[in-house]
DSSP file (Angstrom, degrees, kcal/mol; ACC not computed):
  #  RESIDUE AA STRUCTURE BP1 BP2  ACC     N-H-->O    O-->H-N    N-H-->O    O-->H-N    TCO  KAPPA ALPHA  PHI   PSI    X-CA   Y-CA   Z-CA
    1    1 A M              0   0    0      0, 0.0     2,-0.5     0, 0.0   130,-0.0   0.000 360.0 360.0 360.0 145.0   20.1   10.7  -10.9
    2    2 A I        -     0   0    0    129,-0.1   134,-0.1    68,-0.0    68,-0.0  -0.928 360.0-125.2-109.3 127.4   20.6    7.5  -12.8
    3    3 A D     >  -     0   0    0     -2,-0.5     4,-2.7     1,-0.1     5,-0.2  -0.286  25.8-109.5 -70.4 160.0   21.7    7.8  -16.4
    4    4 A Q  H  > S+     0   0    0      1,-0.2     4,-2.6     2,-0.2     5,-0.2   0.860 115.9  53.7 -61.6 -38.9   19.6    6.0  -19.1
    5    5 A E  H  > S+     0   0    0      2,-0.2     4,-1.7     1,-0.2    -1,-0.2   0.945 112.7  43.5 -61.6 -47.5   22.3    3.4  -19.8
    6    6 A T  H  > S+     0   0    0      1,-0.2     4,-2.4     2,-0.2     5,-0.2   0.907 112.6  53.2 -66.1 -41.1   22.5    2.4  -16.2
    7    7 A F  H  X S+     0   0    0     -4,-2.7     4,-2.0     1,-0.2    -2,-0.2   0.936 110.1  46.9 -59.6 -46.0   18.7    2.4  -15.8
    8    8 A E  H  < S+     0   0    0     -4,-2.6    -1,-0.2     1,-0.2    -2,-0.2   0.826 113.5  49.6 -67.0 -31.0   18.3    0.1  -18.8
    9    9 A R  H  X S+     0   0    0     -4,-1.7     4,-0.5    -5,-0.2    -1,-0.2   0.868 115.1  42.8 -72.4 -37.6   21.0   -2.2  -17.4
   10   10 A L  H  X S+     0   0    0     -4,-2.4     4,-2.7     1,-0.2     5,-0.2   0.738  94.3  81.6 -83.5 -23.2   19.4   -2.4  -13.9
   11   11 A L  H  X S+     0   0    0     -4,-2.0     4,-2.2     1,-0.2    -1,-0.2   0.889  93.3  45.2 -54.3 -46.8   15.8   -2.7  -15.0
   12   12 A P  H  > S+     0   0    0      0, 0.0     4,-2.3     0, 0.0    -1,-0.2   0.876 113.4  51.7 -64.0 -34.3   15.9   -6.5  -15.6
   13   13 A L  H  X S+     0   0    0     -4,-0.5     4,-2.4     2,-0.2    -2,-0.2   0.883 108.3  51.8 -65.3 -38.8   17.8   -7.0  -12.4
   14   14 A A  H  X S+     0   0    0     -4,-2.7     4,-2.7     2,-0.2    -1,-0.2   0.909 109.9  49.0 -64.2 -42.5   15.1   -5.0  -10.6
   15   15 A Y  H  X S+     0   0    0     -4,-2.2     4,-2.9    -5,-0.2    -2,-0.2   0.928 111.0  49.4 -64.1 -44.0   12.4   -7.2  -12.1
   16   16 A Q  H  X S+     0   0    0     -4,-2.3     4,-2.0     2,-0.2    -2,-0.2   0.901 112.5  47.9 -61.9 -40.4   14.2  -10.3  -11.1
   17   17 A W  H  X S+     0   0    0     -4,-2.4     4,-2.5     2,-0.2    -2,-0.2   0.930 112.7  49.4 -63.6 -44.7   14.6   -9.0   -7.5
   18   18 A A  H  X S+     0   0    0     -4,-2.7     4,-2.9     1,-0.2    -2,-0.2   0.903 109.5  51.0 -60.4 -43.9   11.0   -8.0   -7.4
   19   19 A K  H  X S+     0   0    0     -4,-2.9     4,-2.2     1,-0.2    -1,-0.2   0.909 111.5  47.8 -61.9 -42.6    9.8  -11.5   -8.7
   20   20 A T  H  X S+     0   0    0     -4,-2.0     4,-2.1    -5,-0.2    -1,-0.2   0.914 112.8  49.1 -63.7 -44.1   11.9  -13.2   -6.0
   21   21 A Q  H  X S+     0   0    0     -4,-2.5     4,-2.5     2,-0.2     5,-0.2   0.906 110.1  50.4 -65.9 -41.4   10.5  -10.9   -3.3
   22   22 A E  H  X S+     0   0    0     -4,-2.9     4,-2.9     1,-0.2     5,-0.2   0.936 110.3  49.7 -62.6 -43.0    6.9  -11.4   -4.4
   23   23 A Q  H  X S+     0   0    0     -4,-2.2     4,-1.7     1,-0.2    -1,-0.2   0.900 111.8  49.7 -62.2 -39.2    7.4  -15.2   -4.3
   24   24 A F  H  X S+     0   0    0     -4,-2.1     4,-1.6     2,-0.2    -1,-0.2   0.912 113.4  44.9 -64.6 -43.8    8.9  -14.9   -0.8
   25   25 A I  H  X S+     0   0    0     -4,-2.5     4,-3.1     1,-0.2    -2,-0.2   0.918 113.1  50.0 -68.4 -44.0    6.0  -12.8    0.5
   26   26 A L  H  < S+     0   0    0     -4,-2.9    -1,-0.2     1,-0.2    -2,-0.2   0.833 113.1  47.4 -66.6 -30.6    3.4  -15.0   -1.1
   27   27 A A  H  < S+     0   0    0     -4,-1.7    -1,-0.2    -5,-0.2    -2,-0.2   0.814 127.8  23.7 -76.3 -31.0    4.9  -18.1    0.4
   28   28 A R  H  < S+     0   0    0     -4,-1.6    -2,-0.2    -5,-0.1    -3,-0.2   0.560 101.8  94.4-114.1 -14.1    5.3  -16.7    3.9
   29   29 A G     <  -     0   0    0     -4,-3.1    25,-0.3    -5,-0.2    62,-0.1  -0.191  67.8-119.1 -81.7 174.1    2.7  -13.9    4.2
   30   30 A V  E     -A   53   0A   0     23,-3.0    23,-2.9     1,-0.1     3,-0.1  -0.801  30.9-102.2-110.7 152.6   -0.8  -14.0    5.6
   31   31 A P  E     -A   52   0A   0      0, 0.0    21,-0.2     0, 0.0    18,-0.1  -0.230  50.1 -84.4 -65.6 162.3   -4.0  -13.3    3.7
   32   32 A L        -     0   0    0     19,-0.7    19,-0.0    16,-0.4    20,-0.0  -0.388  43.3-125.4 -64.9 143.0   -5.8  -10.0    4.2
   33   33 A G     >  -     0   0    0     -3,-0.1     4,-2.5    -2,-0.1     5,-0.2  -0.264  36.8 -89.0 -77.7 177.4   -8.1   -9.7    7.2
   34   34 A P  H  > S+     0   0    0      0, 0.0     4,-2.2     0, 0.0     5,-0.2   0.904 127.6  44.8 -57.9 -46.1  -11.7   -8.6    6.8
   35   35 A R  H  > S+     0   0    0      1,-0.2     4,-2.2     2,-0.2     5,-0.1   0.906 114.9  48.6 -68.8 -39.6  -11.0   -4.8    7.1
   36   36 A Q  H  > S+     0   0    0      2,-0.2     4,-2.5     1,-0.2    -1,-0.2   0.853 110.1  52.4 -66.6 -34.6   -8.0   -5.0    4.8
   37   37 A T  H  X S+     0   0    0     -4,-2.5     4,-2.4     2,-0.2    -2,-0.2   0.916 109.6  48.2 -65.3 -43.3  -10.1   -7.0    2.3
   38   38 A A  H  X S+     0   0    0     -4,-2.2     4,-2.1     1,-0.2    -2,-0.2   0.905 113.3  48.4 -61.8 -41.9  -12.7   -4.3    2.4
   39   39 A D  H  X S+     0   0    0     -4,-2.2     4,-1.7     2,-0.2    -2,-0.2   0.896 109.5  52.7 -63.9 -41.1  -10.0   -1.6    2.0
   40   40 A A  H  X>S+     0   0    0     -4,-2.5     5,-2.8     1,-0.2     4,-0.5   0.920 110.7  46.6 -62.4 -44.2   -8.5   -3.6   -0.9
   41   41 A Q  H ><5S+     0   0    0     -4,-2.4     3,-1.0     1,-0.2    -1,-0.2   0.898 108.9  56.8 -64.6 -39.7  -11.8   -3.7   -2.7
   42   42 A R  H 3<5S+     0   0    0     -4,-2.1    -1,-0.2     1,-0.3    -2,-0.2   0.828 109.0  45.2 -60.1 -34.8  -12.3    0.0   -2.0
   43   43 A V  H 3<5S-     0   0    0     -4,-1.7    -1,-0.3    -3,-0.1    -2,-0.2   0.462 126.2 -97.4 -92.6  -0.7   -9.1    0.9   -3.8
   44   44 A G  T <<5 +     0   0    0     -3,-1.0     2,-0.3    -4,-0.5    -3,-0.2   0.621  61.7 160.1 102.7  12.1   -9.8   -1.4   -6.7
   45   45 A V      < -     0   0    0     -5,-2.8     3,-0.3    -6,-0.2    -1,-0.3  -0.562  22.1-163.9 -68.0 128.4   -7.9   -4.6   -6.1
   46   46 A R  S    S+     0   0    0     -2,-0.3     2,-0.6     1,-0.2    -1,-0.2   0.869  78.5  36.4 -85.6 -39.0   -9.5   -7.2   -8.3
   47   47 A D    >   +     0   0    0      1,-0.2     3,-1.3    -7,-0.1     4,-0.5  -0.706  61.0 166.3-119.7  79.6   -8.2  -10.4   -6.6
   48   48 A C  G >  S+     0   0    0     -2,-0.6     3,-0.9    -3,-0.3   -16,-0.4   0.775  72.2  67.8 -63.8 -27.0   -8.0   -9.8   -2.9
   49   49 A S  G 3  S+     0   0    0      1,-0.2    -1,-0.3    -3,-0.1    -2,-0.0   0.751  96.5  54.4 -67.0 -22.3   -7.5  -13.5   -2.3
   50   50 A R  G <  S+     0   0    0     -3,-1.3    -1,-0.2   -19,-0.1     2,-0.2   0.693  86.1 101.8 -82.5 -18.6   -4.1  -13.4   -3.9
   51   51 A V    <   -     0   0    0     -3,-0.9   -19,-0.7    -4,-0.5     2,-0.4  -0.473  49.3-177.3 -74.8 132.7   -2.8  -10.6   -1.7
   52   52 A K  E     -Ab  31  89A   0     36,-2.2    38,-2.6    -2,-0.2     2,-0.5  -0.968  13.5-149.9-128.1 145.5   -0.5  -11.6    1.2
   53   53 A V  E     -Ab  30  90A   0    -23,-2.9   -23,-3.0    -2,-0.4     2,-0.5  -0.958   7.6-167.2-119.9 132.3    1.1   -9.4    3.8
   54   54 A L  E     - b   0  91A   0     36,-2.9    38,-2.2    -2,-0.5     2,-0.5  -0.979  11.5-148.0-121.3 122.3    4.4  -10.2    5.5
   55   55 A V  E     + b   0  92A   0     -2,-0.5     2,-0.3    36,-0.2    38,-0.2  -0.784  27.1 174.5 -90.3 127.1    5.5   -8.3    8.6
   56   56 A V  E     - b   0  93A   0     36,-2.3    38,-3.0    -2,-0.5    39,-0.2  -0.842  43.4-123.6-130.7 163.0    9.3   -7.8    8.8
   57   57 A D  S    S-     0   0    0      1,-0.3     2,-0.3    -2,-0.3    38,-0.2   0.853  98.0  -0.6 -73.7 -35.5   11.8   -6.1   11.0
   58   58 A R  S    S-     0   0    0     35,-0.1    -1,-0.3    34,-0.1    24,-0.1  -0.990  78.5-104.8-151.9 152.4   13.1   -4.2    8.0
   59   59 A I        -     0   0    0     22,-0.5    22,-0.2    -2,-0.3     2,-0.1  -0.674  46.0-123.2 -77.8 123.6   12.4   -4.0    4.3
   60   60 A P        -     0   0    0      0, 0.0     3,-0.1     0, 0.0    -1,-0.1  -0.399  15.5-140.7 -73.7 142.3   15.3   -5.8    2.5
   61   61 A L        -     0   0    0      1,-0.1     7,-0.1    -2,-0.1    17,-0.1  -0.602  39.5 -83.4 -87.8 159.5   17.4   -4.1   -0.1
   62   62 A P        -     0   0    0      0, 0.0     6,-0.1     0, 0.0    -1,-0.1  -0.278  30.5-130.3 -61.0 149.5   18.5   -6.0   -3.2
   63   63 A D  S    S+     0   0    0      4,-0.1     2,-0.4    -3,-0.1    -2,-0.0   0.853  87.1  92.3 -68.0 -33.9   21.5   -8.3   -2.8
   64   64 A N  S  > S-     0   0    0      1,-0.2     4,-3.0   -51,-0.1     5,-0.2  -0.481  74.6-146.2 -65.7 120.7   23.1   -6.8   -5.9
   65   65 A T  H  > S+     0   0    0     -2,-0.4     4,-2.4     1,-0.2     5,-0.2   0.885  95.7  47.5 -57.8 -44.5   25.2   -3.9   -4.7
   66   66 A E  H  > S+     0   0    0      2,-0.2     4,-2.3     1,-0.2    -1,-0.2   0.915 114.7  46.1 -66.1 -44.0   24.7   -1.6   -7.6
   67   67 A L  H  > S+     0   0    0      2,-0.2     4,-2.5     1,-0.2    -2,-0.2   0.909 112.2  51.5 -66.1 -41.4   20.9   -2.2   -7.6
   68   68 A A  H  X S+     0   0    0     -4,-3.0     4,-2.2     1,-0.2    -2,-0.2   0.906 111.3  47.5 -61.3 -42.2   20.8   -1.6   -3.8
   69   69 A E  H  X S+     0   0    0     -4,-2.4     4,-2.7    -5,-0.2    -1,-0.2   0.895 111.7  49.5 -67.7 -38.7   22.6    1.6   -4.2
   70   70 A A  H  X S+     0   0    0     -4,-2.3     4,-1.9     2,-0.2     6,-0.2   0.891 110.6  51.9 -63.9 -39.9   20.4    2.8   -7.0
   71   71 A S  H  <>S+     0   0    0     -4,-2.5     5,-1.8     2,-0.2     6,-0.8   0.897 112.0  45.4 -64.8 -40.5   17.3    1.9   -4.9
   72   72 A R  H ><5S+     0   0    0     -4,-2.2     3,-1.1     3,-0.2    -2,-0.2   0.942 112.5  50.3 -66.0 -47.6   18.7    3.9   -2.0
   73   73 A R  H 3<5S+     0   0    0     -4,-2.7    -2,-0.2     1,-0.3    -1,-0.2   0.823 115.1  42.9 -62.7 -30.9   19.6    6.9   -4.1
   74   74 A T  T 3<5S-     0   0    0     -4,-1.9    -1,-0.3    -5,-0.2    -2,-0.2   0.432 107.9-125.7 -94.9  -0.5   16.2    7.0   -5.8
   75   75 A H  T < 5S+     0   0    0     -3,-1.1     3,-0.2    -4,-0.4    -3,-0.2   0.785  73.7 124.9  61.9  30.1   14.4    6.4   -2.5
   76   76 A I  S   <S+     0   0    0     -5,-1.8     2,-0.4     1,-0.4    -4,-0.1   0.932  87.7   2.7 -80.9 -51.9   12.5    3.4   -3.9
   77   77 A V  S    S+     0   0    0     -6,-0.8    -1,-0.4    -9,-0.1     2,-0.2  -0.980  84.2 160.7-132.1 124.5   13.7    1.1   -1.1
   78   78 A T    >   -     0   0    0     -2,-0.4     3,-1.2    -3,-0.2   -19,-0.2  -0.766  57.6 -95.1-130.4 176.5   15.9    2.5    1.6
   79   79 A D  T 3  S+     0   0    0     -2,-0.2   -20,-0.2     1,-0.2    -7,-0.0   0.743 126.6  52.1 -65.3 -20.4   16.9    1.6    5.1
   80   80 A A  T 3  S+     0   0    0    -22,-0.1    -1,-0.2     2,-0.0    -3,-0.0   0.451  78.1 130.6 -93.5  -3.3   14.0    3.8    6.3
   81   81 A S    <   -     0   0    0     -3,-1.2   -22,-0.5   -22,-0.2     3,-0.1  -0.259  38.8-167.6 -58.6 135.2   11.3    2.2    4.1
   82   82 A R        -     0   0    0      1,-0.3    11,-2.8   -24,-0.1     2,-0.3   0.661  67.4  -3.2 -96.5 -21.6    8.1    1.3    6.1
   83   83 A G  E     -C   92   0A   0      9,-0.2     2,-0.3   -24,-0.0    -1,-0.3  -0.986  54.7-165.5-164.8 159.8    6.5   -0.8    3.5
   84   84 A V  E     -C   91   0A   0      7,-2.3     7,-3.1    -2,-0.3     2,-0.5  -0.981   9.9-150.5-152.6 141.0    6.8   -2.1    0.0
   85   85 A T  E     +C   90   0A   0     -2,-0.3     2,-0.4     5,-0.2     5,-0.2  -0.957  12.6 179.3-116.2 132.6    4.4   -3.8   -2.4
   86   86 A I  E >   -C   89   0A   0      3,-3.4     3,-2.3    -2,-0.5     2,-0.3  -0.915  64.2 -55.4-134.2 104.9    5.6   -6.2   -5.1
   87   87 A G  T 3  S-     0   0    0     -2,-0.4    26,-0.2     1,-0.3    27,-0.1  -0.494 122.3 -17.8  64.2-122.5    2.8   -7.6   -7.2
   88   88 A H  T 3  S+     0   0    0     -2,-0.3   -36,-2.2   -38,-0.1     2,-0.5   0.275 121.1  96.2 -95.9   8.4    0.3   -9.2   -4.8
   89   89 A G  E <   -bC  52  86A   0     -3,-2.3    -3,-3.4   -38,-0.2     2,-0.5  -0.865  53.6-169.1-105.5 133.3    2.9   -9.3   -1.9
   90   90 A I  E     -bC  53  85A   0    -38,-2.6   -36,-2.9    -2,-0.5     2,-0.5  -0.980   4.0-163.8-120.6 129.1    3.0   -6.5    0.7
   91   91 A M  E     -bC  54  84A   0     -7,-3.1    -7,-2.3    -2,-0.5     2,-0.4  -0.960  11.2-177.2-111.4 126.0    5.9   -6.2    3.1
   92   92 A I  E     -bC  55  83A   0    -38,-2.2   -36,-2.3    -2,-0.5    -9,-0.2  -0.976  29.7-116.8-124.8 132.8    5.3   -4.0    6.2
   93   93 A R  E >   -b   56   0A   0    -11,-2.8     3,-2.4    -2,-0.4     4,-0.4  -0.455  28.5-122.9 -64.2 138.8    7.7   -3.1    8.9
   94   94 A A  G >  S+     0   0    0    -38,-3.0     3,-1.1     1,-0.3     4,-0.2   0.831 110.5  55.8 -56.2 -36.8    6.5   -4.5   12.2
   95   95 A D  G 3  S+     0   0    0    -39,-0.2    -1,-0.3     1,-0.2     3,-0.1   0.492 110.7  46.6 -76.7  -0.2    6.6   -1.0   13.9
   96   96 A C  G X  S+     0   0    0     -3,-2.4     3,-2.3   -14,-0.2    -1,-0.2   0.322  77.0 110.2-117.7   3.1    4.2    0.3   11.1
   97   97 A W  T <  S+     0   0    0     -3,-1.1    -2,-0.1    -4,-0.4    -3,-0.1   0.808  77.1  51.5 -52.0 -37.5    1.7   -2.6   11.1
   98   98 A G  T 3  S+     0   0    0     -4,-0.2     2,-1.2    -3,-0.1    -1,-0.3   0.373  79.3 109.6 -86.3   7.5   -1.1   -0.4   12.6
   99   99 A D    <>  -     0   0    0     -3,-2.3     4,-1.9     1,-0.2     3,-0.2  -0.696  45.0-176.0 -87.7  94.8   -0.7    2.4   10.1
  100  100 A R  H  > S+     0   0    0     -2,-1.2     4,-3.0     1,-0.2     5,-0.2   0.868  81.3  55.7 -61.5 -37.9   -3.9    2.1    8.0
  101  101 A E  H  > S+     0   0    0      1,-0.2     4,-2.4     2,-0.2    -1,-0.2   0.901 108.0  49.9 -62.6 -39.3   -2.9    4.8    5.6
  102  102 A L  H  > S+     0   0    0     -3,-0.2     4,-2.1     2,-0.2    -1,-0.2   0.903 111.6  47.7 -64.0 -43.1    0.3    2.9    4.9
  103  103 A I  H  X S+     0   0    0     -4,-1.9     4,-2.7     2,-0.2    -2,-0.2   0.928 112.0  49.8 -64.3 -45.6   -1.6   -0.3    4.2
  104  104 A L  H  X S+     0   0    0     -4,-3.0     4,-2.4     1,-0.2    -2,-0.2   0.926 108.2  54.3 -58.2 -43.9   -4.0    1.5    2.0
  105  105 A H  H  X S+     0   0    0     -4,-2.4     4,-1.5     1,-0.2    -1,-0.2   0.924 110.2  46.0 -53.9 -47.6   -1.1    3.0    0.1
  106  106 A Q  H  X S+     0   0    0     -4,-2.1     4,-1.8     1,-0.2    -1,-0.2   0.896 109.3  54.9 -66.3 -39.5    0.3   -0.5   -0.5
  107  107 A L  H  X S+     0   0    0     -4,-2.7     4,-2.2     1,-0.2    -1,-0.2   0.872 102.7  56.4 -63.2 -34.9   -3.1   -1.9   -1.6
  108  108 A V  H  X S+     0   0    0     -4,-2.4     4,-2.7     1,-0.2    -1,-0.2   0.914 104.8  53.1 -61.6 -40.0   -3.3    0.9   -4.2
  109  109 A H  H  X S+     0   0    0     -4,-1.5     4,-2.4     2,-0.2    -2,-0.2   0.894 106.2  53.3 -60.6 -38.7    0.0   -0.4   -5.6
  110  110 A V  H  X S+     0   0    0     -4,-1.8     4,-2.5     2,-0.2    -1,-0.2   0.951 109.9  47.3 -60.3 -47.4   -1.5   -3.9   -5.8
  111  111 A A  H  X S+     0   0    0     -4,-2.2     4,-2.5     1,-0.2    -2,-0.2   0.901 111.3  51.5 -62.1 -40.5   -4.4   -2.5   -7.8
  112  112 A Q  H  X S+     0   0    0     -4,-2.7     4,-2.0     2,-0.2    -1,-0.2   0.901 108.7  51.2 -63.0 -38.8   -2.0   -0.6  -10.1
  113  113 A C  H  X>S+     0   0    0     -4,-2.4     5,-2.0     2,-0.2     4,-0.8   0.927 110.6  48.1 -65.3 -44.2    0.0   -3.8  -10.6
  114  114 A E  H ><5S+     0   0    0     -4,-2.5     3,-0.9     1,-0.2    -2,-0.2   0.918 111.4  50.8 -60.6 -43.1   -3.2   -5.6  -11.6
  115  115 A R  H 3<5S+     0   0    0     -4,-2.5    -1,-0.2     1,-0.2    -2,-0.2   0.856 106.6  55.0 -62.2 -35.2   -4.2   -2.8  -14.0
  116  116 A S  H 3<5S-     0   0    0     -4,-2.0    -1,-0.2    -5,-0.2    -2,-0.2   0.628 121.9-104.0 -78.7 -11.1   -0.8   -2.8  -15.6
  117  117 A G  T <<5S-     0   0    0     -3,-0.9     2,-0.2    -4,-0.8    -3,-0.2   0.561  74.1 -40.5 105.2   9.0   -1.1   -6.5  -16.5
  118  118 A G  S  ><S-     0   0    0     -5,-2.0     4,-2.0     1,-0.2     5,-0.2  -0.688  81.1 -53.0 128.9 179.4    1.2   -8.1  -13.9
  119  119 A L  H  > S+     0   0    0     -2,-0.2     4,-3.1     1,-0.2     5,-0.3   0.906 122.6  50.8 -63.3 -46.5    4.5   -7.8  -12.1
  120  120 A E  H  > S+     0   0    0      1,-0.2     4,-2.0     2,-0.2    -1,-0.2   0.954 114.6  41.5 -62.7 -49.9    6.8   -7.4  -15.0
  121  121 A P  H  > S+     0   0    0      0, 0.0     4,-2.8     0, 0.0    -1,-0.2   0.869 116.0  52.4 -65.8 -31.1    4.9   -4.6  -16.8
  122  122 A F  H  X S+     0   0    0     -4,-2.0     4,-3.5     2,-0.2     5,-0.3   0.930 107.8  49.7 -67.9 -44.8    4.2   -2.9  -13.4
  123  123 A V  H  X S+     0   0    0     -4,-3.1     4,-2.6     1,-0.2     5,-0.3   0.927 114.4  46.0 -59.7 -42.4    7.9   -2.9  -12.4
  124  124 A Q  H  X S+     0   0    0     -4,-2.0     4,-2.5    -5,-0.3     5,-0.2   0.943 115.7  45.3 -64.7 -47.2    8.8   -1.4  -15.8
  125  125 A E  H  X S+     0   0    0     -4,-2.8     4,-2.6     2,-0.2    -2,-0.2   0.935 115.8  46.9 -61.5 -46.8    5.9    1.2  -15.6
  126  126 A Y  H  X S+     0   0    0     -4,-3.5     4,-2.6     2,-0.2     5,-0.2   0.945 116.2  42.3 -61.8 -50.2    6.7    2.1  -12.0
  127  127 A L  H  X S+     0   0    0     -4,-2.6     4,-2.5    -5,-0.3    -1,-0.2   0.884 115.1  50.0 -69.1 -37.3   10.5    2.5  -12.5
  128  128 A C  H  X S+     0   0    0     -4,-2.5     4,-2.2    -5,-0.3    -1,-0.2   0.913 110.9  50.8 -63.8 -42.4   10.1    4.3  -15.8
  129  129 A D  H  X S+     0   0    0     -4,-2.6     4,-1.1    -5,-0.2    -2,-0.2   0.945 114.1  43.4 -59.2 -49.2    7.6    6.7  -14.2
  130  130 A R  H  < S+     0   0    0     -4,-2.6     3,-0.3     1,-0.2    -2,-0.2   0.885 114.4  51.3 -65.9 -36.6   10.0    7.4  -11.3
  131  131 A H  H  < S+     0   0    0     -4,-2.5     5,-0.3     1,-0.2    -1,-0.2   0.831 111.7  45.1 -71.6 -31.9   13.0    7.7  -13.7
  132  132 A T  H  < S+     0   0    0     -4,-2.2    -1,-0.2    -5,-0.2    -2,-0.2   0.604  93.8  90.9 -92.0 -10.6   11.3   10.2  -16.0
  133  133 A C  S >< S-     0   0    0     -4,-1.1     3,-2.2    -3,-0.3     4,-0.0  -0.444  98.7 -67.5 -83.9 162.9    9.9   12.5  -13.4
  134  134 A A  G >  S-     0   0    0      1,-0.3     3,-1.2     2,-0.2    -1,-0.2  -0.198 115.7 -11.8 -55.0 126.9   11.9   15.5  -12.1
  135  135 A K  G 3  S-     0   0    0      1,-0.3    -1,-0.3    -3,-0.1    -3,-0.1   0.796 116.9 -76.0  51.3  34.3   15.0   14.4  -10.1
  136  136 A F  G <  S+     0   0    0     -3,-2.2    -1,-0.3    -5,-0.3    -2,-0.2   0.899  92.4 148.2  49.4  47.3   13.6   10.8  -10.0
  137  137 A T    <   -     0   0    0     -3,-1.2    -4,-0.1    -7,-0.1    -2,-0.1   0.502  58.8 -43.2 -86.4-128.0   11.1   11.9   -7.4
  138  138 A V        -     0   0    0     -4,-0.1     4,-0.4     4,-0.0     3,-0.1   0.977  64.9-162.1 -79.2 -58.9    7.7   10.5   -6.8
  139  139 A G     >  -     0   0    0      1,-0.1     4,-2.4     2,-0.1     5,-0.1  -0.122  40.8 -70.6  91.9 165.8    5.9   10.0  -10.1
  140  140 A Y  H  > S+     0   0    0      1,-0.2     4,-2.4     2,-0.2     5,-0.2   0.816 127.2  55.0 -70.2 -32.5    2.2    9.6  -10.8
  141  141 A L  H  > S+     0   0    0      2,-0.2     4,-2.1     1,-0.2    -1,-0.2   0.911 112.3  43.4 -69.0 -40.4    1.8    6.1   -9.4
  142  142 A E  H  > S+     0   0    0     -4,-0.4     4,-2.9     2,-0.2     5,-0.3   0.918 113.2  52.9 -66.3 -43.8    3.2    7.1   -6.1
  143  143 A D  H  X S+     0   0    0     -4,-2.4     4,-2.6     1,-0.2    -2,-0.2   0.917 109.9  48.6 -56.8 -43.3    1.1   10.3   -6.2
  144  144 A E  H  X S+     0   0    0     -4,-2.4     4,-2.7     2,-0.2     5,-0.3   0.932 111.7  48.9 -62.1 -47.7   -2.0    8.2   -6.8
  145  145 A A  H  X S+     0   0    0     -4,-2.1     4,-2.1     1,-0.2     5,-0.2   0.923 114.7  44.8 -61.3 -45.8   -1.2    5.8   -4.0
  146  146 A R  H  X S+     0   0    0     -4,-2.9     4,-2.2     2,-0.2    -1,-0.2   0.913 114.9  48.2 -63.8 -43.0   -0.6    8.6   -1.5
  147  147 A R  H  X S+     0   0    0     -4,-2.6     4,-2.8    -5,-0.3    -2,-0.2   0.940 113.4  45.1 -63.8 -49.3   -3.7   10.6   -2.6
  148  148 A I  H  X S+     0   0    0     -4,-2.7     4,-2.5     2,-0.2     5,-0.2   0.935 114.5  48.0 -63.4 -47.9   -6.1    7.7   -2.5
  149  149 A A  H  X S+     0   0    0     -4,-2.1     4,-2.0    -5,-0.3    -1,-0.2   0.916 115.1  46.1 -60.2 -42.7   -4.8    6.4    0.9
  150  150 A H  H  X S+     0   0    0     -4,-2.2     4,-2.7    -5,-0.2     5,-0.2   0.929 111.4  51.4 -65.5 -45.1   -5.0    9.9    2.4
  151  151 A E  H  X S+     0   0    0     -4,-2.8     4,-2.6     1,-0.2     5,-0.2   0.904 111.2  47.6 -60.5 -43.5   -8.5   10.6    1.0
  152  152 A I  H  X S+     0   0    0     -4,-2.5     4,-2.4     2,-0.2    -1,-0.2   0.923 113.9  46.1 -66.6 -43.4   -9.9    7.4    2.4
  153  153 A C  H  X S+     0   0    0     -4,-2.0     4,-2.2    -5,-0.2    -2,-0.2   0.903 114.6  47.9 -66.7 -39.1   -8.4    7.9    5.8
  154  154 A A  H  X S+     0   0    0     -4,-2.7     4,-2.1     2,-0.2    -2,-0.2   0.899 113.0  48.0 -67.6 -40.6   -9.6   11.6    5.9
  155  155 A A  H  X S+     0   0    0     -4,-2.6     4,-2.1    -5,-0.2    -2,-0.2   0.905 112.8  48.5 -66.3 -41.5  -13.1   10.7    4.7
  156  156 A D  H  X S+     0   0    0     -4,-2.4     4,-2.4     2,-0.2    -2,-0.2   0.897 110.8  50.7 -66.0 -40.5  -13.3    7.9    7.3
  157  157 A A  H  X S+     0   0    0     -4,-2.2     4,-2.6     2,-0.2    -2,-0.2   0.897 109.1  51.8 -63.6 -40.4  -12.1   10.3   10.0
  158  158 A A  H  X S+     0   0    0     -4,-2.1     4,-2.6     2,-0.2    -2,-0.2   0.899 110.0  48.7 -63.3 -42.1  -14.7   12.9    9.0
  159  159 A V  H  X S+     0   0    0     -4,-2.1     4,-2.7     2,-0.2    -2,-0.2   0.920 111.9  48.7 -63.6 -44.4  -17.5   10.2    9.3
  160  160 A R  H  X S+     0   0    0     -4,-2.4     4,-2.7     2,-0.2    -2,-0.2   0.911 112.6  49.1 -61.5 -42.6  -16.2    9.2   12.7
  161  161 A E  H  X S+     0   0    0     -4,-2.6     4,-2.1     2,-0.2    -2,-0.2   0.929 112.8  47.0 -63.2 -46.1  -16.1   12.8   13.8
  162  162 A K  H  X S+     0   0    0     -4,-2.6     4,-2.0     1,-0.2    -2,-0.2   0.897 113.2  48.9 -62.1 -42.7  -19.6   13.4   12.5
  163  163 A T  H  X S+     0   0    0     -4,-2.7     4,-1.7     1,-0.2    -2,-0.2   0.903 112.5  46.7 -63.5 -44.3  -20.9   10.3   14.2
  164  164 A S  H  X S+     0   0    0     -4,-2.7     4,-0.9     2,-0.2    -1,-0.2   0.840 111.3  52.6 -70.3 -31.1  -19.3   11.1   17.5
  165  165 A T  H  < S+     0   0    0     -4,-2.1     3,-0.2    -5,-0.2    -1,-0.2   0.889 111.8  45.3 -69.1 -40.4  -20.7   14.7   17.4
  166  166 A H  H  < S+     0   0    0     -4,-2.0    -2,-0.2     1,-0.2    -1,-0.2   0.808 109.7  56.0 -73.4 -29.7  -24.2   13.5   16.7
  167  167 A A  H  <        0   0    0     -4,-1.7    -1,-0.2     1,-0.2    -2,-0.2   0.721 360.0 360.0 -74.6 -21.2  -23.9   10.8   19.5
  168  168 A S     <        0   0    0     -4,-0.9    -1,-0.2    -3,-0.2    -2,-0.1   0.455 360.0 360.0 -71.0 360.0  -23.0   13.5   22.1
């Protein structure tokens, strides 16, 4: 758990790190493909043309040692992270690139960021949400992203199953 004083001190550092990461992803990432664009629209992303995806070997932790440690302890970004969304930038680990549910999850975070009014208010909302939930666990924004991604994949699988059953 992170005490309130530490949280308030680290919050501006977290935003600065997020802003730098988003700029890096937007400068080096690739636009969404047709299926990803359709998925982005499906989850409520307003400006799909701004979204860029960067495939990386690992998700980077903040350079600031205290912020990196807080990120690990709270499971926001860890050495095991498979993806992260920062504003309109999505970073996906190369070995997870084909995981549609993970991409959908990240696209939900893009839509959440747009709804919140931009990167700075989203970082604050996301971190405050994580900070105030029991034991700094998931929070409602993560719950929403997980739920929507899972529901879409399950619904699409059901349609494929029904289609293949009728085709037999």
